[in-house]
N, C-alpha and C positions, 0 to 999 in steps of 0.2 A: 196638517202642517202646510203652509203656503210654499209655493215653489219660488223661493227667494232668488235662486240663480237666474230665473227668467228676467228679473229686474236689475239685480246687482251681479255682474259676472265675476267680480273678485273683491274680497275683503283683505286688505293688507294691514295687519296689526303691527304695532311697535315700529311704525315708520317715523323717521326723523326728517322727512322731506314734506313739501307741500303744506307749509304752515309751521307755526312755532311749536316747540316741545315734541313730546312723543305723541303720535297720532294714530288713529284708525282711519285708513283711507277706504272709502266706499266707491267702487267703480261702477257707475251706472251704465246700463245697456242702452245703446242708441246714440247716433251722432249725425247731424245734418251735413257735416263736412267729410271730405274724403282726402285728407292730407296725405301726400304720397310718402311722407316720412313717418306716418302714424305708428306709434309703438304699441298700440292696442287695436290692431285691425279687427279683432273679434268683436269689438264694441260697436262697430259702425251699423250693424243691422238694426233697424228701427222696430220698436214694439207696435203692436196693434192696440192703439189706445182704447178702442171700443171694448176690449176684452180685459182691461185692467180693473177688475172688480174687487180684488182682495188687498187693496193698498194698506188698510189699517193693520191687517194681520201680518203683512210683510214688514211694516214698520215696527210692530211689536217684536217680531222675531229678530230683526236687526238690532233693536235696542237691547235685547237680552245679551247679544254679543258685545255691543259697545260698552255696556255697564260693567263687564268683566275687567275693563281696563281703567276704571275711574281713578284708582289710586295712582296710576302712572300719569294720567292727565293732570291730576292735582299737583303731583310733585314736580312735574316738568313744565307746567304751563301749557300743556298740549290740549288735544281734543280730537275732533272729527273733521275730516275733509271730504267733501262731496266732489268726486272726480268722475272720469269716464274714459271714452264716451263723452256725452254732454248731459250733465244732470238736468239742465233746463228742458230736455226732451221729456222728462218725467216729472212735471211740476207738482202733481198731487203727492207723490211719494217724497219728493224733495221737501215740500212744505211741511209734511207730517213729521219727517225726521228732524228738520230744523226746529220745529216747535217742541218736540219731545226732548231734544238735547238742551234747548233753552230752559225747559222746566227743571232740568237737572243741573243747570249752570255749567254745561259743557261747552267749551269754546268751539266754534264752527267756522270752517272756511268753505267757500264755493269756488272751485276751480272750473273756469268756463272759457269757451271760445268767444263768448259775447254774441254769437250768432243765434238770436232768438227774438221773439216779440218783446219789445221793451216792457210791456205790462207784466210779463212773467219775470223778466230779469229784475225789474224794479222791486217787485214783491219779494223775490228771493233775497235781494241785497239787503232788504230791511230786516229779514229774519236771521241772517247770519252775521257773524262778527267781522269777517273779512272776506273780500273778494279777490281771488287770484285771477287776473284777466290777461288772456293771451293777445299779444299784438304780433302778427307774423310777417305780413307783407303790406307795403304801403301803396302799391299800384293795383288798381282794380283788375286789369287784365292778367297780371301775374298771380293775383290772389285767386281768380277764377281757375287759372291753369293748374295751380298746385293744390287747391283745396276743394275745387268744384263749386264754389259759391262766391257771390259778389262781396266786395269789401265794404260797401256802404253801411249795412247794418252794424258791423263790428265797430267802426269808427263813430257812427252816430250814437250808438249806445254808450260807448266810452265817454263821449262828450257829455251826454245827459247824466251819467253817473257822477262825473266830475262836478257838474253844476249842482248836484245834490250833496256834495261833500261825502260821498261814499268812501268808507275805509277800504282802500284798494291798492294792491301791489301788481304792477305790470310784470308780465312774463314774456320773454322773447326767445324763441328757439333759434339757436345758431346752427343753420343747416348749410354746409359747404356748397357754394355755387348757386344757392337759391336765395336764402335770406341774408347771407353775409356780404352781398354786393354793396359797394359804396352807395349806389343809387338807392337801394332799399334802406340801408342804415340811415342815410340822410333823410329819407322820406319819413321814417318812423320818428326820428328825433324832431323833425320840423312839425309834424302833425301834433305830437304829444305836447311839445312846448307851446305851440300856438293855440291849442284847443282844450287843454286840460291843466289841472293843478298838480298832476302826479309827476314826481321826479325819482321815485324808487322803482328800480327795475331788476328783475331776476333773469340772468342769462342762462339758458339751458342748452348746453352743447349737445349736438347730435351724438348718439351712441348706437352700438350694433346689437343691443340686447334683444331686439325684436326679430332678428334674422331667423331664429328657430321657430318662432310663431308662424311666420309666413310659410315656412317649409311644412310644418305640421298641418296647417290649414289649406295647403295646396293653393296658396295665393301668390301672384307674381310680386316679387320684391323689387320695386323700382329703385330702391336705394342700395341694392346689393353691392354695387361697385363703388359706392361713395365711401370714402374713408372718414374716420372721426377727425374733427379739427384738432390741430396741434395746440399744445400749451401756448406757443408763441402767438398763434392766430387768436386764441381765446383772450389772451392778455391784451393784444393789440385792439381787438374789438371793444373790450371792456374800457380801454383807455379813451376810445372815441366818445362813448357815452359819458364817461366821467368828465371829459373836457367840456362837454355841453351841459354840465351841472347835474347829472344824474348820480344817484347813490346806487352803486352796482353790487349785487351779490351773485354768486355763481352756484349752479347745480341744485337749485330748489331749496 
């Protein structure tokens, strides 16, 4: 049996988030970003791509689990979401799973930071039914500070997906004092309106569910003292996006 956990660190069945209907969420190991608010810090360690020789057997093992929920996918309009981590860090496994799901007419979503070579992102976007695309910060220096990587590829890739009419839902994490500043909100709105066709956005308020993970993993929790946003703050922020013509949903 292949060591599936090496590639997928968590399988969340019967999820009602991260796409329509009831879903199986596959969380891929590896991420090029190091967002300080990351809810899956265990996912950030990258795999050694040179040692990934059992992709098809891993895909087959995962499909056995996925197919157990076919009746729930069919009845709810659900399917499979590739999340992480960053699925685009493991393109061969991602492509194999997307093709296997398509063969069984299972709806698929790619949940991505957008930080990847466009050639990989473009191929993945053509294999899945929907892309869930994170837009976090609108200023390069701030993006580098809080995620560890430059902003350019994220916005460039989003623009190119828009030019190709990719079926895409924007996702924006509401992180107190980091992403919810007026400057950042205005920057996100301005870029998206001026450079893309997308007007649907999912606001994801910060939560404290990952605090226990940081403690168990003996990692420094840089968000330990940050409080979750109030309902008033969430509504106020949502109203700003709505005022600028966005269709807003909350909490995935």
